[in-house]
Residue frames as qw, qx, qy, qz and C-alpha x, y, z in Angstrom:
[[0.202, -0.005, 0.975, 0.093, -173.68, 27.91, -95.98],
 [0.403, 0.580, 0.646, -0.289, -177.24, 28.76, -96.62],
 [0.335, 0.739, -0.165, -0.561, -176.31, 31.05, -99.42],
 [0.025, -0.374, 0.874, 0.310, -174.41, 28.20, -101.00],
 [0.319, 0.252, 0.903, -0.143, -177.35, 25.92, -100.57],
 [0.437, 0.723, 0.309, -0.437, -179.75, 28.44, -102.41],
 [0.146, 0.657, -0.541, -0.504, -177.11, 28.96, -105.12],
 [0.172, -0.135, 0.966, 0.137, -176.90, 25.21, -105.68],
 [0.383, 0.514, 0.735, -0.222, -180.80, 24.93, -106.07],
 [0.311, 0.779, 0.002, -0.544, -180.80, 27.84, -108.49],
 [0.061, 0.522, -0.744, -0.413, -178.24, 26.25, -110.67],
 [0.266, 0.126, 0.955, -0.038, -180.08, 22.94, -110.51],
 [0.402, 0.638, 0.518, -0.404, -183.43, 24.61, -111.49],
 [0.275, 0.765, -0.286, -0.507, -181.70, 26.46, -114.45],
 [0.045, -0.342, 0.880, 0.327, -180.23, 23.28, -115.70],
 [0.321, 0.350, 0.874, -0.101, -183.57, 21.44, -115.71],
 [0.396, 0.759, 0.261, -0.446, -185.10, 24.30, -117.65],
 [0.147, 0.623, -0.602, -0.477, -182.31, 24.15, -120.23],
 [0.188, -0.064, 0.971, 0.137, -182.81, 20.38, -120.55],
 [0.450, 0.519, 0.633, -0.356, -186.52, 20.88, -121.15],
 [0.345, 0.762, -0.133, -0.532, -185.62, 22.85, -124.31],
 [0.028, -0.412, 0.854, 0.315, -183.59, 19.96, -125.79],
 [0.787, 0.098, -0.292, -0.535, -185.65, 17.51, -128.05],
 [0.829, -0.329, 0.426, -0.153, -185.91, 14.03, -126.60],
 [0.918, 0.371, -0.005, 0.140, -184.24, 12.57, -129.73],
 [0.317, 0.749, -0.404, 0.418, -181.13, 14.61, -129.01],
 [0.479, -0.611, 0.493, -0.393, -180.99, 13.47, -125.47],
 [0.899, -0.096, 0.405, -0.136, -181.32, 9.83, -126.39],
 [0.679, 0.671, -0.295, -0.053, -178.98, 9.89, -129.48],
 [0.940, -0.125, 0.013, 0.316, -176.23, 7.29, -129.39],
 [0.084, 0.950, -0.298, 0.034, -172.80, 9.14, -128.76],
 [0.874, 0.171, -0.286, 0.352, -169.15, 8.13, -128.79],
 [0.215, 0.557, -0.401, 0.694, -166.59, 9.03, -126.18],
 [0.554, -0.589, 0.161, -0.566, -166.88, 9.64, -122.54],
 [0.300, -0.431, 0.797, -0.298, -166.73, 6.97, -119.98],
 [0.906, 0.097, 0.073, -0.406, -169.14, 4.35, -121.54],
 [0.836, 0.343, -0.426, 0.037, -166.26, 2.22, -122.90],
 [0.222, 0.521, -0.666, 0.486, -164.18, 2.37, -119.70],
 [0.438, -0.190, 0.645, -0.597, -166.57, 0.78, -117.21],
 [0.035, -0.113, -0.969, -0.217, -168.28, -2.71, -117.55],
 [0.119, 0.603, 0.714, -0.336, -171.60, -1.19, -116.34],
 [0.081, 0.530, -0.092, -0.839, -171.41, 1.82, -118.80]]
């Protein structure tokens, strides 16, 4: 279980590092598809 916990944090850290390389404009860009149209709070 401890090994899984460490792996989970490693993946999380790698994800944040990847996101830091994406320009803010790209992250905030209006997109189509996904669940946005399926939920009233989306």
